[in-house]
C-alpha positions, 0 to 999 in steps of 0.5 A, spaced: 211 150 152 212 150 145 206 146 143 202 150 148 204 156 144 203 153 137 196 151 140 194 158 142 196 161 135 192 156 132 186 159 136 188 166 133 187 164 126 190 165 120 189 173 117 185 174 111 188 179 106 188 186 109 187 184 116 190 187 122 190 183 128 193 186 134 194 184 142 191 187 148 193 185 155 185 185 157 180 186 152 176 193 153 170 192 158 166 198 155 167 201 148 164 208 149 168 214 149 164 218 155 167 212 160 174 211 157 179 209 163 184 205 160 189 205 154 186 199 150 179 203 150 182 209 148 186 205 142 179 202 140 176 209 140 181 211 135 178 206 130 171 207 131 170 214 133 172 221 131 172 228 134 171 235 131 178 236 130 184 231 130 192 231 129 195 232 122 202 229 122 205 235 124 201 235 131 197 241 129 189 241 129 186 239 123 178 239 121 175 232 122 168 232 123 168 239 123 169 243 116 171 250 120 171 254 126 170 261 127 172 265 133 168 271 136 172 277 137 172 277 144 174 270 144 168 268 149 164 264 143 165 260 137 161 258 131 163 251 128 160 248 122 160 241 120 162 237 114 157 235 109 155 228 107 158 225 114 154 219 116 154 214 122 156 207 122 148 206 122 147 210 116 144 216 119 147 223 118 151 227 123 148 233 125 149 239 130 144 235 135 150 230 136 155 235 138 150 238 143 148 232 146 156 229 146 158 236 150 152 236 155 153 228 156 160 230 158 158 235 162 152 232 166 154 230 173 149 224 173 153 221 167 159 222 171 163 221 165 171 220 166 172 225 160 168 230 163 174 235 165 175 236 157 169 240 156 169 244 163 171 250 159 165 250 155 159 254 158 154 252 154 153 249 146 147 251 142 145 249 135 144 254 130 142 251 124 142 244 120 149 245 119 152 249 125 153 250 133 155 255 137 159 254 143 160 259 149 166 259 153 167 260 161 173 265 159 177 267 153 179 262 149 185 263 144 185 256 140 178 252 142 180 247 136 186 244 140 181 242 145 175 239 141 179 233 139 174 229 144 170 223 140 163 225 138 157 220 139 150 219 136 144 223 139 139 218 136 142 212 140 141 215 147 134 217 151 138 223 154 144 226 156 144 222 163 148 216 160 150 210 164 156 205 163 151 199 163 147 202 156 147 197 151 151 202 147 157 199 151 158 193 147 154 196 140 157 202 139 156 207 133 161 212 131 163 215 124 171 212 125 174 208 119 172 201 122 165 199 124 165 194 131 162 188 129 162 184 135 165 182 142 167 175 141 167 169 146 174 169 146 174 176 148 176 179 142 173 184 138 172 184 130 171 191 126 170 192 119 172 197 114 167 203 114 164 204 107 161 211 109 168 213 112 171 219 108 178 217 110 178 210 106 181 206 110 186 201 106 185 195 111 179 191 111 179 188 118 181 189 124 181 184 130 183 186 137 185 180 141 186 179 148 193 176 150 193 176 158 200 173 158 205 178 156 210 172 155 206 170 149 205 176 145 212 177 142 212 170 140 205 170 137 208 176 133 214 172 131 209 166 129 205 171 125 199 170 129 199 177 130 201 183 125 202 188 131 204 189 138 202 196 141 208 196 146 214 191 146 217 189 153 224 191 154 226 183 155 223 182 148 226 188 144 232 184 142 229 178 139 224 182 135 229 186 132 233 180 130 227 178 126 227 180 119 219 179 118 218 184 124 219 192 124 220 196 131 217 203 131 219 207 137 214 212 139 214 218 145 208 217 149 205 224 152 204 220 159 208 220 166 207 216 172 207 219 179 206 218 186 200 222 189 199 225 196 193 226 199 193 233 202 187 232 206 191 227 210 193 229 217 200 227 216 201 228 209 198 235 209 205 237 212 210 238 206 216 235 211 213 228 211 211 228 203 219 230 202 221 225 207 217 219 203 220 222 197 227 222 199 226 215 201 224 213 194 229 211 189 226 212 183 231 209 178 231 203 182 223 203 181 224 204 174 229 199 172 225 192 172 220 195 168 224 198 162 227 205 160 225 212 160 226 219 162 225 220 170 222 227 171 221 233 176 215 236 174 208 235 170 211 235 163 215 230 159 222 232 157 221 233 150 215 238 152 216 246 151 213 247 158 218 242 162 223 246 166 230 243 165 233 248 171 229 244 176 233 238 180 230 232 181 229 230 189 235 225 190 235 218 194 237 221 201 234 217 206 238 220 212 236 227 210 229 224 210 230 221 217 232 229 219 225 231 216 221 226 220 224 228 226 223 235 225 215 233 223 215 230 230 216 223 229 221 218 233 225 212 230 225 206 235 230 202 231 225 199 227 219 204 226 217 211 225 213 213 231 208 219 231 207 223 237 200 219 238 205 213 239 202 210 233 207 207 227 207 211 221 203 207 216 201 209 209 196 205 204 198 206 197 193 205 192 194 203 185 189 200 179 189 192 178 190 193 170 195 198 170 201 195 166 207 194 171 204 198 176 204 191 181 212 191 180 213 198 181 208 199 188 211 192 191 218 195 190 216 202 193 213 198 199 219 194 200 224 201 200 219 205 205 219 199 209 226 198 209 226 205 212 221 204 218 215 206 214 209 201 214 206 200 208 200 197 205 198 196 198 191 196 195 190 194 188 183 197 186 178 195 180 176 201 176 170 201 180 173 201 186 178 207 184 173 211 182 169 210 189 175 210 193 180 215 190 175 220 186 169 220 190 171 219 198 178 221 197 180 214 201 187 213 200 194 216 203 198 215 196 196 213 189 201 210 184 198 212 177 199 215 170 196 221 167 196 221 159 195 227 155 194 229 148 199 235 145 195 240 149 199 238 155 193 242 159 195 241 167 190 246 169 185 241 171 190 237 175 193 242 179 188 248 180 185 248 186 178 248 183 181 243 177 176 237 176 182 232 176 185 235 182 183 229 187 189 230 191 186 236 194 192 241 192 192 248 193 196 254 191 194 261 189 200 262 185 199 256 181 192 258 180 194 264 177 199 262 173 195 256 170 189 261 169 194 266 165 197 260 161 190 258 158 189 265 156 196 267 153 196 268 146 204 269 146 207 261 146 213 264 149 209 267 155 205 261 156 212 257 156 215 261 161 208 261 165 208 253 165 215 252 167 214 256 173 208 252 175 213 246 174 218 249 179 213 250 184 209 244 184 215 240 184 217 244 190 210 243 193 210 236 192 203 234 191 205 229 187 212 225 186 213 225 179 217 219 176 218 218 169 215 217 162 217 210 159 220 209 152 215 205 148 216 201 142 211 198 138 212 192 133 209 190 127 210 185 121 213 188 115 207 186 111 204 192 114 206 198 110 206 206 111 206 205 118 206 212 122 204 211 129 200 217 133 205 218 139 198 219 144 193 214 141 197 210 137 191 208 132 189 215 129 193 215 123 191 207 121 187 209 115 193 210 111 196 203 113 196 197 109 197 190 109 200 186 104 
């Protein structure tokens, strides 16, 4: 085993001065922010692309490609000016046409961008002159800059706003970010070089993403100095890395939460008694324990969020109460299985993504829990393409196990509003719709907090989703990497300030 590991380490190569090598379980299949579906893609996007605004160290919106934004008095539009002297990686200037193209491509239903929900609040965007655009909103906006963090793409690299995943851009991206993507390599690694046009002046000359699918190797490769960074350390490796003086651990709080979603269109799951029964049969701490540590949740925000409602109590693990609910819903237990009035077993399918880290462990554990209580469970491990087709388009699922990741806006409107673009479970509650609409328009932070805490309580009770947890996360970096600050949502946002001795 040791010889094999050392051999593998040699294939990683020796770091050059100013080089940062980090590991991902799987290399991104595509480098195009229009189609991001995994965190490995999101992290690479941070290195290659930039948005109009980005987070400063206090997580406040700071201009990036934008110079400034001016909100109209009625808050229904805003004019945005770009900074002077910006260039794409190919040397061409950044122009207002790029902003117009990006937003229209995201809104184009034929593009089917996974990020399209980020711009549903923009009705249209128009070029004003050679340095500015005007955006018209679907409703009043208080702070549009907080929603303008999505990545901008070069209009001159596309034929129109109908963009396909198969476009050559997917492996030859052009951005404005601190590093230029040089190549996808034969070993599934990705090589990036310092962007000479970047105003952020990155201090690291080369970044290399390595695919290391066997997580057992990742920590060892850092110990053997064949990597400089691990994005996420497995709980079992924390002690070994903490005791190595050449390695520094960095805790960070992700703004993401895991959930089990119930298909509201299913004839059985549309009844809240059945959803509650399944929820009460699920031992959430038992699901969490094998994969790490974290905070269990009762609603669609992390516990550190100002919108988290700490007065809401978690659904307990209460199989007997679950059985009573199923009886009330018309089911009978024959000693082995729950049977419906049609004489058929209560059988459900749980879908999850193949490449979602630790999802396999969680879903198999949940399958065992429910089957021990008389519910037959089938598990579908889906590719990204299958997930998009079956879950998003056809709504061909009973339950889904997945996670949502957010920026600091924590905007759950699209997930729980009856007309929300990400509301694939089909949840509908008029009261929640009104609360979400009012929260989007709230100028007063305290009012917004109160509105969203009420959303938390109602959604928890309605159970369109069983909220599970947010995981504790640690990254590990060689002590040779200096000035490290980790962005809690996208990891590499502040990497230009890092340096490698």
